C-alpha angles and dihedrals in degrees: 000000000000116000120214101179144341123213128190122213111193103198123190135173117186113230121228087204117035120228105243126208136172089265103039151311130289105215097182139023101245129180129174107210120194120201117195116193125195128211091271093059095255118142134207123196129218137171131218119207113249107150097122135072103024094239095045097104090060091053093046088052092056090046089058092046102043103025113022103037098058088053099051111106098216097176098048116097096232130156119237090258092051092049088049092052091044093052094041089055094040093052096040092098092049092052091049094045093050100031084227099128094145098055092044091050090048096053091049092046092053092050094045089055091054092047092052091047089052092047090053093048091049087054093043094236136119110261091243090055090051092056096039124002088205094058123148118248102200118060117184112223135211126214109242133177095052111166118213090235092057106043099127091043096051095043089054092049089049095048088052087063094045094251117149103177123076139185120209122207111237136149096115126102108344097228091050090047091052095047091050092048091051091049094046091051090052091057095055131091123229090262093057134079140200131215126181133218121206092185087220085298101139128079114223090254092051092047090053091057099041103040096072090057096053109111113250089231092076112111097216143339114233119212097330089178136021113304093234096054109122115273088244089065091052092048094049090052095045087059089063094064142032092220112099124242125232131198147135102111090108099046099114102175133054089236091065090056092046091054090047094054093042096054112095097214103053109221086219138359103220113072119202112183113173110219094206091054099045138000102005111211094322098053101040095044088049086064093060099089090052093045090053091045094049093047094230129140123253115217107170113223117224142164116164144062133339090268095061092041091054090050092052092048093051088050093051090047094051091046088058103263095271093151146030127279115237111236114181104224095200113101111278121171092182086064102035103033104032104085129069089234125044118261113274094246123141140147092005093306140098107236117217104215133190092263109127118249118009088320101243120121110174115229108249091217089054094049092052089052098050101029116069093199137356115229120213111204118229106241128184109243 
């Protein structure tokens, strides 16, 4: 794959009402989009995670400009996976020197998504088909990001899309969490289900006290404690409840996944890598054999624009569709209004069509509206 140019589109929409989690507030919808164009003028699109902190997107832009671009071998005819491995190795010393493994992984991931989208377009295939010819076309979604103050409103929004599974943000005061869970469950039909996401908001001690009170009807409990707590802590806490744990969103290095798969007693049985935070298409799809061998479920984590959502959907489709696709039910114009064509969402599912690549082509007019300036990286040709 020969790269002609790479353009960054830092998009941001201020929020009238911040999105509040247990660890902070998101004051704007921000998505750093990456467009990679080949010598024939075809373009692939990727997305680099930059939700937190609020100034994170500007930093990622500088990383692309100063650190990634000089190390991209534009003339070499390399596959996306080969480019991913090249950049991972080339930037290893930078990650060690700065201690900034997460940001380095995220900028590589965003570029990798764009490269795979471009590769699928070049081969005139949907991305899922390029990864697995026997991909699933219909991917059931769950509605995430539900705030306790907007339960009825978000349930109505999800039901209008045919979604029957929900995830509530918790991780605040335990009594408030439990009251919100109880109320949410009371609003659901017998066909609907509820999961909860602590966003790493509980200490081990707090989790010990709260977990036995979590209703058994809950579908799963996401990241009840810090992602880097020892596996033994996760196992100890899992023994306190019949509700399964999920995690993996904040594993930002391949070594973390290797350790997870090598442990005999898995700390959780729903794995949630975020392709925009680590791995892109290359890294996450590389986990699929281990996921199948371990007999665990794959629920891709995602919170961003239509580009990252589409990439996550195609990954889930290629894996075999064993899990649910995360769909943030909060209003998000970078998801709903970005693409030229509407998102392929119907009857509670994301539909993988025959469109080439991951199927998302950003509307140039929308990009001009939400992106103050596009940035062309200086590549060595």
